[in-house]
N, C-alpha and C positions, 0 to 999 in steps of 0.2 A: 340669535341675539335678541335682547329685549328691545321691542320697537320704541319704547320710551327713551332709549338712549340715542336714537337717530337725530333728534334735534341738536344734540351737542356737536354734530358733524357738519353744521352749516358752513358753507364755503363762500367766502367773500367774493370769489371770482365770478359767482353767479349773479351778482348784483345787476339789476336791469337798468344800467346807466342811461340807455336810450328809451326806456319805457316811460309810461305815464307816472304821475305822482302816486296814483293809487297802487300801481305795481311796486313802486319804490317803498311805500309805506308798508305794504304787505310783506316785503322782504325784511324790513327792519324789525318787524314783529318777531321774526325768527331769533333775533338776539334778545329781545325783551323777555321771552319766555324762559331764558336761562337764569333769571333772577332767583334768589332764595325766597322761601316763604314758610310760614308756620306750618309744621307737619308736611311740608312740601305739597300744600293744598292747591297752590297756583291759582289764586283767587282773582284773576284778571280776565277781562274781555276787552276786545278792541273792535271798534266800529269805524270804518272808513267811509267818509262822505266827501267825494271829490278830492280836494287837496288838503283835507284835514282828517285827523284821527282822534277819536274819543277813547280815553282810557276809563273803563268802567269796573268798579269793584263788584264782583259777582256774589250776590248775597246767598247763593246756594251753598257757599262754603263757609257760612257764618259759624263761629264757635260761640254758642250762646252761654256757656258756663264761664269760660276764661276770657272771652273777648266780646262782651255784649254790645259794645259801642263800635265794633269793627276797627278798633285802633290798630291791631296787628295786621289785619287784612290791608288797611290803608298803607301801612309801612311797607308791606310786601309789594304792593302796586307801585309805590314810590321807587323801590329798587328796580322794578321792571321798566319804569319810565326812564330812569337813568341809563339803563342798558340801551334803550332805543335811541336816546339822545346822543350817547357816546358813539354808537354805530353810525348814526346819521352824520356826525362830524367826520368820522373816518372816511365816509364815502363822498365827502365834499359839501355837506349842507349844515347850516345852522338850524336850530329848532326854536320856534316861537311857541311858548307854553302858556296857556291860560288856565290856571288852577281853578277848579270849581266854577265853571262858566255859567251854571244855572244855580243861583242862590237858593238854598234850601234843599238842593239835591246832593246828599252826601255820598252818593254812589257813582255819579259822573264826576270823576276826580280831576280830569284834565283834558284839555283839547290841545292838540299838537299840530302845528303846520310847519312844513319845510320852508326854510329860507335860503338865501344865496350863500355861496361859500364863505366861510369865516375869514375875516381879515386878521392881520397880525395882532391887533389889539385884543382879540378874544380867543386866540388860538390856544390859550391855557385856561379856558373858562371853567373846566371841570377839575383839572389837576390842581393841587395846592401850589401856590406860587412860593415855594421854598427852595432853597439851594439843594441841588442833587436829587430832587424828586422826580419820579417818572413823568413823562409827558402824557398827554391824552392818548397819543398813538400807542404808547407802551401799555397804558391801561386797557385800551381796546384789545391789544394783542394777548393780554392775559385773561380776557373776559371768559373764554372757553376753558381756561385752566382752573378757574376758581371752583373750589369744592367745599362742602361742609364736612369737616373732619371729625369723626366720632370717637377716635381712639385716644390712647395715651400719648403725651408729647415726649419727644426726646429731651435730653438735658440741653440746656442752653437757653438764654433769654434773648428776646428780640432786641436789637440795638436801639439805644435811646433816640438816635437820629430818625429811625423808621417810625417810632412811636410819636415823635414830635411832628413828623409829616402827616401822620394819620390824624392827629389832634388838630393841626392847622386846617386840614381838608374838611373835617367836620365843622369847625367854627366858621369856615367860609361858606358853608351851605346850610346854615340855619340850625346847627346842633352843637352840643359840647360833648367831649369825650374825656372821661375820667378813668385813669389807669390805677388799678389796685395791684401793687407789687409787694407791699409789705406783707410778711407772712401772717402776722396776727390779724390784720384786716382781711386778708384773703380767706383765712379760716372763718372769720365772722360772716363773710359773704357766702362761703360754702355752706355754713350752717343754715343760712336763710334759704338756700336752694333746697337742702334736704327737708327743712320744715315745710316749705311750700309743696314739695312732692307728697309729703305725708298728708297734709291738709287737703290737697286736691284729690289724691287717690282715695281718700276716705269718703268722697262723694260719689255715689253711684251714677249720677248724671254726668259727672266728668269722665268716669271710666267708660261709659257708653259713648261719649263723644270721642274720646281718645281711641277706642277700639275701631272706630270708623277709619282711622288713618294708619294704624299699625299693621304692617304686612310682614310676611316672612322675608328674611334677608334675601333669599334667592327668588322671590316672586317676580311676576311680570307686569305688575301694575304700573301705570304711567303717573301715579301720584303716590302720596303717603311716604312713610319712612320705615326703614327696616326695624324689626323688633330689637336688634342689637343696640340701637341707639337709645333704647329705654331700659338698658340693663337686662335685657331678656335673651342674651346670647346663650348658646349651649342647648340643653334639652328643651327648655321652654320654647325657644325660637324654632325648634324643629317641628313643633305641633302645628303644621301649616294650616289646615282647615280650621282648627279650633283655637288659633291664637287670639282673634278678636273676642271670642266668647270667654276665653280664659281671663283676659284683661277686664272685661265687663263684670265678670262674676267675682273675681278675687280682689281683695285689697292688697296690692303689692307695694304699698307706699314705703314701707321700711326698706325693702330690697332696692327699689328704684331710687329712693332718697340716698341710700348709702353709695350706690353707684355714681350718682351725679355729684354728691359731696366730694368723693375722692377725685373725680375729674376736675372739679373746681379747685380743690386744695393743691393739687399737683400741677396746675397750670402755672407757667412762669409769670403770666400776666393775665389778669381779668380786666376787661374794659367795659365800662358802662357808658352807653350813648344816650343822651337825654336832650330835652329842650326846655326852654324857659316856660313856654306856653304848652298847654295840653289840649290842643284843638285839632280838628281834621287837617287844617292847613299845615300845622306844625308836624303832624304825623307824616304827611306826604313829603314834606321837606326832609324829615329825619330818615325816611326810607331811601331817598336819594343820597343823603350823606352817608348812611350806612353802607350802601353798595360801593361808594367811592372808597371808603375806609377798607372794605374787604378787598377791593381790587388793588389798593396801595399795598396791603399786606401780602397779597398773592404775588405782586411784582417783586417784593422783597424776599420771596421764598418761604413765607409763613403760611400757616393754615389756621382755620378758625372754626368754631362751632358755637351754638347758642345754648344758653342756660337761663331762659327767660321766666322760669317758674315763679321766682319771687315778685316779678313785675305783674304777674297774672293774679296775684292775691293782694288786694288793695292795701291792707294794713301792713303787709310785708314790703310792698312797694314803697310805702312811706318810711318804713324802717331803713330800707336800702338808701333812700334819698338822704335821710339823716346821717347814716353811716359815712357816706362819701362827701357830704357837705357842699353839694352844688346847688345853685339856684334852679328851680324848676323840678321836673320829675324825670326819672329814668324811663327810657322807652325800650331799650335792648340791653341785654347782658351777654357778652361774648367772652370766650377764652382764646388766647393767641399763643402760638408757639410753633415749634418745628415738628413735623411728623412724616411718617411714611406715606408716599403717594397712594391715594385710594381712587376707586372708581366714582363716576358721577351717579347722582340719583336721577331717576327717570323724569322726563318732561312730556307734557302733551304737545304735539306739534302745533305750529302756528295756525294751520287750517281749522283746528278744533277750538280755538279761542277767538277767531275772527267772526264777527256777526255779519 
């Protein structure tokens, strides 16, 4: 078995209820590391000092071509923060979060302290307060079931009620969620995805950066993504030792763009999550909103994956913003639908990300 899959087997019955706050925080990190991240890079570090935990964006995983400001890294860390807070509530604690506690330090993202058990007034502080929506406890119960789905969707569109709950959840946590369901507009977004793939893959620096994270589908790495997710299934994906070199050397933009364009066009729903402001604070909030949306979707039996390429090319990001007509800027592009259950991507265990 791939050791990177062991973190997904975290067992809540092992929570050290009678232990110190340090031990409790260490255990909660086991849930934090299950968050999604760009290329599954897992750019988070956690430092526990007494009764507080610092969430640090690890600059070693910086994407200098597509994410020079660490926007996507901050979003990923926000998703990890949400997991930790949701797990804390499950085990009977509130969390007091101080975002960016040291002004000027963009990589110390948040300081978290455990508080007393939540009262009835805050028992739905994470879940959207809409009728028939899942409770926080239900969201926690699907935390280990959430997966990034890379395949084609089945026929069938997500119910409007589920989409409305996802939208309400995002708006209550500092972001907006715009759904692209119209066929013509979905095609326009799909074309932006393909164009972004071609522009990015034409840059050798980008291909070198990407090659660092693409692994064979059946590899044993604790990070990165399988080659199949980049349209490299079949013979190319079987070139196990040479796959990164292949990506670095060849411009596969047309192949990759066609693959992702078809995924976008055939998705019943594309969803753009964005914020009015485009600051580190808004990125951290958007990451938490994103993870809540993904958990809401998982609770409803949906699967999702990311098609963020247009957002990684600034002029295409602006085109996407104009196309959907929302205030602010897009932060994440996802596709939603129903699909065949798939396995998890690997994760580094908590002890490897604790300072």
